[in-house]
N, C-alpha and C positions, 0 to 999 in steps of 0.2 A: 504494500500500500504506500503510494508516494505522498510525500508531504511537501507542499509548496507555499509560497507567500500568497496571501489573499488576492493580490493584484494579478499574479501569474495565473492562478486558478481561474479567476473571473474572466481574464482575457481569452482563455482557451476553452472555457466551458460552453456547452450548448444547452442541453436539458438540465433541469434542476429538480432534485429529489429531496424530500424533507421527511425526517423521522423524529419521533420524540413525544413530548408532552405538551402541556398547555402553553408553554412559551413559544411554541411554533405551530400549534394546531390552528388552521385557518378555516375550520368549519366542519370537520368530520363528525364531531360529537353532536352537531345539530341533527344528524341523521340517525342518532342512536337514542334508545330509551335509557337515559342516564341523568343523574343530577349534576354531572360535570358539564355544564353548558354555559355558553356566553351568548345567550339569545335575548337578553333583556338589558335595559339601562343599568349602569352607566357605560356598559361596553358599547364601543362604536360612536361615542358622542362627538368625536373629532373627525369622523369620516364625512365626505361630501353630503351623504344622505342623513347623517346624524343618527343612523340606526345600527343596531348590532349586526355584525357580519359573521359571527361564529369565532372571531378572534378574541382571545382573552386580553384585550387591549382597548384603550380609548380610540385608537386609530390603527395604524400599520403595526405589524409585528416584525420580528427579525427576518423571516423569509421574504417579506415584502421589500425590505430595504436591500436585501441581496439581489432580488429580481430587478429592482431599479438599477443597481450597479451593473448588472449584466445586460441592461437594456432590453429586458424581456418582460412580458406580461406576467402577473402573479400566477403561480401554480394553482390549480384547482384542487380541492379536497378529493381524495381518491373515491369517496363515496358519492360525490356529486354526479347526478345524471348528465351534466354538461360535459363531463370528461370523456370525450369520444372523438373519433376522427382525428383531424389535425391537431386538436387540443392536446392529444397524447404526446405530440412532439415536444411540447414545452416542458414536460415532466409531470410530476404529481406530488401531492402532499399527503403523506400517510399518517401524520401525527395525530395523537388523541390525548386530550386533557385527562390528567389523573394517573397516567401510566408511569411505571418506573422500570428500572433495569430488571427488577424481580417481578415474577408473576403475581405474588401475593400483595404487591403494592397497589393501593387504590381499590381494594376489594369492596370498600364501602360505596364506590360509584357504580358497581355491578357491571354494566354493559359498556365497556370501553375497549379500544383496540390495543391489546397488549403487544409488547415488542415482537414476540414471535409471530403474531398475526400480522403486524405491519410488514414484516419480512415476507410472509406468505403473499400478502397483497402485492408486494414489489415483484415477486415472481409471476404472479397473475398478470400484473401490468405488462411485463415483458412479453408474455404470450399475446396479449392484445396488441401490443406494439408491433410484434413480428407479423401478425396478420395484416397489419396496415402497410409495413415497409419491407417485410422480409426479414429472415433470421439474421443475416450478416449485418444489415443496416441497424437493426434493433440492438445488436450487441455493441456496435460502434457508438450509437447514441448513448447507451448506458455507460460504457467505459469512458467516453469523452465528457460525460455529464458531471455536474457538481452535486455532491451529497452533503447535506447538513444533518447532523444528529445532535439533538439536545435532550438529554434525559439524565435522571439521577436525583434531582431535587426532591421528587416525591418519595423516593426511597428513605429519605430522612423525615420530611414534613408529614407525609401521609403513611408512614410505616413505623420507623424506629422511634420517632418522637411523638407519634399521634396521640398516644395515651400513656400515662405512667405505667411502667412495667409491661410494655408491649411485648408480644411474642418474640420479636427480633431483638429487643433490648435485653430480654432474659436469656436469649440464645448466644448473643455476642457482646463482648465489650466493644466500645465504639471503634477503636483502632482496628480490631479484628473484623468488624462489620465493613469498614471502608475497604480493607483488603479483599473481603469476600465480594463486595460490589464490583471492584475493579476486575476481579477474575471473571465474573459473570458478564461484565461489559465487554471484556475481550472476546468472549464467545459471540456476542452480537456483532462486533466489528469484523470478526473473521467470517461470519455468515454473510455479511454485506459484501465482503471481498469475494466469497464464493459465488455470489450472485452477480458479480461483474463490476461492482463499485471500485473505482480507482482513485478518485479525487474526493477525499472525505474531510469535512470540517467537523471536529469534535469540540464542543463547548464544555466549559465547567458549569458547576451548579450555581455560581454566584453567591452572594452573602445571604445565607438562609434566614438570618435574623431580620432581613428586610421584607421577607414574604408577608403579605398582608395578613394572612391567617395567623402567623406566628406573632405579629405585632398585636393583633386583636386579642389573642389568648394570653400573652405573657406580659403585656404592658398596659397598665391601667389608664394611661393618658395618651396612648398612641405613639410614644417615643420609640 
């Protein structure tokens, strides 16, 4: 798996593929029976329509800014019925709010697209793409494309630290849990490689104390 600067990757990339959680979900969960949804205010208040778009944001999210930098239209959610024909050439967004590296993360949200399922959808997407442009061109589009994967925060917020004495916190000390997550994340990345991904952007979790849910639960005045 090659690693390049963002500018090098953006300049060479064609299609764009997105995997992960709510930080990069742009509407897949709107098609699911789940409580992890961004279909009501204040989501979307800074979009042109001022309406929710399925993004867990007041406006654009990370993939949107990357699409802008690529000079491309935003990828559609994989579950969108609009993702067909030439729209497939742009890529697809497989992300789903609430998921984590681990399959037991986000179980309270019930029906979300866990990482193994996102990878299954990626394989299914490639079959659909091959039907449109042929196997060789489909493989080229995938290998030349840019992949963004953003996952891991929920494994802490909505798993390890979700409740006092959670199952995972009783199973692991925190340093050991981090080691375990990294080992499981490696499996996901290797599977992406097996499926043809070659240009992969992997993001960190960010400062977990700034997550709105953590601030609401642990700070009496929002600090």
